[in-house]
N, C-alpha and C positions, 0 to 999 in steps of 0.2 A: 491418444492418448487415454489411458482409460479415466474413469469416475472418477478413483481413488486421488489420480495423478492431478484431477483438472481443482477436485476441493482441495486439494493441497497446496496447487498454486498461488503463489504469493503474490499479490498487486498495490500496486502503491498507486494512490490516485495522488494528484500533485498539480502544477501551475505554474508559469513560471514564475521567476522572482521571488517564489519561495524561497528563502531562507534552513528552516529546518528540513525542508526536503532534499537540498543538495547535504545537508549533513544525514540526513537516513541514507541518502541513495550510496554517498560515502563509505558510510556503515555497512550497508550491502556490500558494496563495492570488494570491498578488505576481504569481505570471508566466501568472495567468491558466488555469493548467490545466484541463484536464477529468479526473475521475476518482471513485472509487466508496469512498465509506467502508462496512466492514463492521465493526459490535461483534460483537466475538467472545465478551460476553457474554451474548449475541442468537441468535447463532447457532453451534449446535454445533457441524453438520458441520465449519463455520469454523474455531473452534479446533481439533476434532480433524485437520482437513490437515494444521493449522499446526502443531501437537505431531507432528503421524506425519515433519513433512521435520524435525524436530530445531529450533522455534522455542520458546521459552518465554516470550516478552516482546512487548510491542508497543512502537512500531508494528512491523508488517511488508509490505514494499511487493508488490503482486506484478506484472511490466509485462513485454510481450516475453517472456510465458510463460516469468518465472524470477521466483524470488523473491527478496528484496533486503532489506535490513537500512537501518537509518540511517543506515550508513556510506554505503551507496551511493545515500541520496538525491540525493550532489551530480551525478552522472553521469548519474541520470535528468534531476533537472530540466537540464541541459547539454544532454541528447539532447530534451526538450520545450521548452526555450527557444526 
């Protein structure tokens, strides 16, 4: 994987029982997006990175080397779509 591919990869930070996370995954799956899911209840380093960046809930998306909330998902979908 090239650096450009890695930077543009979509990662969704999620946790069990997160209804908005399920909605986001459904929307991503609908357009056959390729993405990685990280469960912040199992990855303390990821959870800490999100807290350090000021996030207190999920989902959070990392796309094109920036963090986005659920409010940014439509723009991500449009870019991927």
